[in-house]
N, C-alpha and C positions, 0 to 999 in steps of 0.2 A: 504494500500500500504506500502511495506517495503522500507523506505527511505534509509536504509543502503545497499541496493542491488546495485550492479554495473550494469549499463544500457548501451545499445549500440543502435545506429540508424544511418541510412543514413541521412545526414544533408543537402545535396544539392537537388535541384529540380529534379523531374523525367525527364528522357530523356538523350540523348547524350550530352556531353560537353567536354571541354578541361580537366577538372578535376572533380572528384567526391570525396566527403569527408565522411568518417565514423567518428563518435564521440563516445567516451566512457567516462563515469564518474562514480565515486564511489570508495569505499575503495580498491577494487581489480583491479583497472585500470591497474596498472603497471605490476602486476603478470600475468594478462590475456594477455595484449598486447605484452609483451616481448617474449612470446612463439613463435610468428610468425615472429620476426624481425631478419634478418641475414645480415651479411656483410662478404664477402669472405668465405662463408660457415660456419661462426662462429656465433652462436646466441649472440645477444646483451644482456649483463648482466643488471640486474636491477640497480646495482650500477653505471654502465657506463651511462645508460640512465638518471639516477637521476642527475649525474654530468653534463649532457648536457641538462638540463631542458631549455625549451623555445628556443631551437635551432632546425633548420631544419636538420633532419638526413636523408640522402639518403641511402636507404637500400632495401633489398628484403623482400617481404611479402610472406612467404612460408607456405605451408600446412603441418605443423609439426605434425598434429594429425593423418595423414594418410600416405602419401607416400613421404613427403618432396618435393613435386612438387612446382615449382615457380608459384605463382599466378600473381604477378605484381611487378614491380619496383616502389617504392613509396617514398614519403616524409613523415616522421613521426615526429610529434611534441608532446612533453610531457610538461604539465603544472602542477607544484606541488601546492598542496593546502597550504594556503587558498586563495592565490591571483589568483583566476580563476573566470570564469563567474558563475559557480555553487557554488563556495566556497569549492569544493572537487577536488580531482585529476581529470584531464581531459587529454585524449589523442586524437589526430587527425591523421587519416590515409588519405593522399592525393593520391588517385588512379588516373589512367587515367579514363576519364569520361564515361566509359561504364557501363550501369546498371547491366550487367551480372557479371562483375568483382566485383562491389560493393556488389551485393547479395552474391557472393561466400565469400567475406571477412567478411560480416556481419554474415553469417551462421557459420563460423569458430569461430568468437568471442563469439557467443551465445553457441556453443558447449563447449567452454573453460570455461564457467561459468558466462557470462553476461546474462542478460535477455533483451528482447526487450523493448525499452523506450515507454512509453505511450505518447499520444499527449501532447505537452507542458511541459513534465516532466523535461527537462533541465532548463527551465525558472522557473518552480515551485520550483525546488531545490535552485535556486538562491534566490528566495523569502524566502523560509524556512530557508536558511542559512544567511539571513540578507544582501544579496548583493543588494537588491532593495526592495522597498515597493510595495504594491499591485497595485497602480496606474501606476507605472513604468512598472511592469510586464505585465499588461493589454495593455499598450501602445505598447509593442513589437508585440503582435498579430495584432493590428491595423496597425502598421508600415509595417508589411509583406504584408497585404492584401489591402493597400491603392490603390485606383484606380485613384487618381488625385494628382497633386502637392499640392493642397489645403488641402486634407485629410492627405497627407504625412507630411506636415509641422505642422499640428495640433497634429498628433501622436508624432512627434519629440519633441514638447513642453512638452508633458506629460512624454515621455521617459527621457527627460533631467531634469525632476524634478519640472517643473513650477507648476503643479497642486499639487504635494506633498508639496511644500513649502507653497502654499496658504492654503491648508487644515490644515497643521500643525499650521500655524499662527492663523487660525480661532479656532482651538481646544484650543490653548493656551489662546486666549481671552475668550472663553467660560468657561474654567477651572478657569480663574481669576475672572469672574463674580460669578461663583458658590462659590468660596472660600470667596469672599467678603460677599455674602449672609450668608454663614455659620458662618463667623466670627461675623457678626452683631447679630446672634442668640446666639452664645456661649458666647460672651462678652458684652451682652446687658447692664449689670450692670456697666461696666467699663466706664470711662470718655474718650471715643475714638470718633473720627470724621469719619463718613462714607459718601460716596457720597449720594446725595438725591435719592429718589425713581424715580423721573423723569429722572435724569441723567443716572441711571442704565437702565431704560426702553429704553432710547435713544440708549444706547450701544447695547442692545439686538436688537432693531429695525434696527440699522445699519448693524449688522451681518446678520439678516434675509433678508434684502434687497439685500445684496451682494450675498447670496445664491440663491435668486430668479433671480438675474441678471445672475449668472452662468448657471442656468437652461434655461433661455431664450436664452442666447448666444449659448448654446449647441443645443437647438432645431432649431435655425436658421442655425447653421452649418450642422445639420443633413439634413435639407431641401436641402442645396446646395450640400451636398455629395451624397444624395440619388439618385437624378436624376436632371440634368440640363435641363431646358426647352428652346428649340431653336425654335423660331417662324418665319415662312416665311409669310411676308405680303407685300402689295403693291396693285396697281390697278389691275383690272381684266385682264386676258389674258397676263400677263407678264412672265409666266412660273413657277409660284410657285409650281403647281402640278408636272410639269416635273422635277423640281429640287428635290422635295421630292422623286419621283420615282427613280431618279438617285442616290440619297444618300443611299436609303435603298436597291437598287438593284433589285426592282421588281415594277410592276404596282399596286400601292396602291391607287393613286388618279386618278380620271377620267380626261382625257386630251381632250380638245375641243377648236376649234377656236371661239366658241360662248362665249362672255364675260359673266361672272357671273355663270359659271358652278358650282363652289363650293359655296353652300349656307350656309353650316355649317362647323365648323372646324374639321379636321381629324388629329388624333394623331398616332404616330408609335414610338416604342422603338427601339433604336439601340445603339451601342457602337462605339466611336471613340477613338482610342488609349487607350482602357480600361476605358474610361469615359462614364458612363451611361447617355444617352440623351433621352429626350422625344421630338421628332420632331413634330411640329404642322403646318399643312397646313391650311391657313385661307381663308375666303371669300374675294374676291377682294374689295378694298375700292374705292367707287365712289359715285357720286350723283345718287340717284335712287328713284323712286316712288313705287317700289315693296316692300310691307310690309315685306314679308319673307326675301327678300334680305337685307333690312334695319336691321333686327334683326341679320342676319349673320355678317353684317359689324360692328355692335356694339359689337358683341362677338369677332370679329377679333381684335378690338382695346383693349378690355379687356385682351385678351390673350397676345397681344404684351406688354401691360403695366406690366404683371406679368412674363414676360420672363427673363431668365438669359442672353439671347443673342437674338438679333433681326436681321433678315436678310431682308432688304428692297429691293425688286426686281424692276428693271425698264426694259423697252423694248427698246433696242437701235436700233431696226429695224424700229421704227416709226420716221417720220419727226416731231420733236417737238421743240418748243422754250424752250430749257432747262433752261435758266435763269428764265423764268416765272414759269416753273415746280418746280424748286428748291425753289423759294419763297413761292409757294403754299404748298409744302410738307416739308419745312425745319424742322419744329418741329419733324415730324415723323422720318426724316432721320438722324438728328444729333446724336441720341443715338443708331444708328444701324450700322451694316456693310452693305454697299451698294453693291448689286449684279447687275452689268451691263450685263444683259442676252441677248441672241441672238446675241452675238458679231460676229458670223460667217456671219451674214447677216445685219450687222449694217448699218444704214443710214448715209449719209455724214454729217448730222447735229450733229452726236455724236462726241464729242471732249473731250477725257479724261483729257487733260491738262486744258481745260476750266473749267471742273468740279472741279478739284483740287483747282482751284483758288476761285470758287464760294462757295465751301463747304470744307474749310480747316480742317484738322484734322480727317476727316472721312475716314475709310478704304474702298477702292473700289476694287472689284474683277471683272475682265472682264471674262465672262463665256459664254460657249455654251453648253446647255444641249444636243445638237445633236452630236457635235464632242467630247465633254468632255474637251475642252479647259478651263483651269482655275480651274478644279475640284481639282487637287492636291493642288494648292495654297489655295483654299477655305478650304479644310480639314485641312491643316497645320495651317491656321489661327484660325479655330474653336478649334483645339487642344490647341493652345497657349492661346487663350482667356479663354477657359473653365478650363484648368488645373491651370491657375494662375489668374482667374478672380476676386478673392477676396483676400484682405489682411487678414492674419490670426491674425493680431494684436488684433482685437476687439473680436475674437472668442475663445472659448474653446470647447473641445470635451469631453463629458462624456459618458461612457458606461452605459448600462441600469441599471446595478447593482449600479453604482455610483449615477445615477439619483434618484433611489429609496431611497437611504440614504439621499441625499440632500433635497428631498421632505419631508421626515420625519423630518429633522432638521427644515425646514421652519414651519411645523405644530406645532412642540414642542415650538419653539420660539414665534410663534403667540399666542399660549395658554398662555405662560409665560407673554407676554405683556398684554393680556386680564385680567389675574389674578391680575397683578400689578395695572391695571387701577381701579379695584374694591377693591384694598387694601386687597387682600387675604393674609392669613398667609404666611410668607416667606418659611416655610417648604414645602408648596404645590408648590410654584414657583420653588424651588430648584429641585423638582422631574422632572419638565419639562426641566429645564436646564440640569440636569443630563442625561436625555434621549437624548438631542441634542448632548451632549458630547460623549455619547456612539455611536451615529450614525456617527459622524464625525470621530471617531476612526475606525469605520468599513470601511470607504472610503479608508484609507491608509493601512488597514489590521492590525491595532493594535488589533482589535477584529475581529475574523473570525472563521469559522468552516471548517472541512474537506469537507463537502457537498458543501459549497460555492466555495472552491478551485477547487473541481472537476468540477463544472459547468464552471468556468472561463477558466481553462486550457484545457478542452476537445475540445475546438474549435481551438486550436493551431495545427500546422502541427507537425508530428512526426519528432524528431530530433532538435526541437527548445525548 
């Protein structure tokens, strides 16, 4: 790829909108862009645009290559290098948000000497020009495609340099250990004091455990990001299957007035506000002598214990001593959202205020699977809980490439510790530490290849 080329792309999402933006970057940005910019039928000069850098310029975008026809009235902004996103000259053309206008504008820019940008090429140039390291560049792709608030906040942590600072610190510590080992070899005849072998091994052990903790934290974050499990559970015939069918918009679970219809759990994938969810309908929980139903109930409780979010359903149409019911099921309900179902035919024994007093702090949704009452409120609550159900403080997110390097670091440091335990020659230990240093450098992009960069940025959208 020719990094000296001037590239252009549509940088806003496909479809209609208030504005649509074309971006151009590279050495010929200004000479290409200025050809199409006019005010009062006069072309804007390169000098004039340069003197108005970083200002919003209202002007005409004209087809000066053909018939001088007016394409659109736009806002043009020019950013001079090196203080730009890519480190090169950048121009932005703010058109009205019609895809046809944007395509016309882009085609003219390409005819004038720019070439189409490849996926992620703007961000790739920012990395190559030292505007960000590789972990920050990768975080941009994650930021754009985040499907929940949790994933978004983790991507922001990486974009804002938290992972970069940590890996830089780890690399510095490993380089220090390597230097200490080498100095002890080179100046073994000198009267110098070095840390003990045990102290050095402890330092390596601490770094290795930190890397293992990062990997574990990222794996747990991946589980939460990949798919949130929402489990419907409660006694038989309270409407779990009806609620599942309502949420997914079709009849997936068998509905019957006969208690215990669902013997096994049923799963279905869906999205709520862009959050991927695995919805699980479970067997009703009750006392039973039926061996198969007992197995289903045990599985229901296991599914509920492994859920990101639990919905405990009750049947408000039944005449029940609710105070006694709460005491019997308190443990199950305290960690769940309570769904007071069949509210359209509720019995007079049902009293929402009474429940709030008996079970304080538990969210209660009054619902009717028949009329749809309460469904909007439930979906909003699910969205709020799932998008912000975990604090990002204890988590970090690593891309697959980063995980590969951290796993290699752990293996190299583990070998170094084992070699030190058997008092192997320091030269052999240094080789393992040196390998760990090389791997940590690859995380931030201190050491990388064109092939690796190609894989990373190929998943980005064009124009970013």
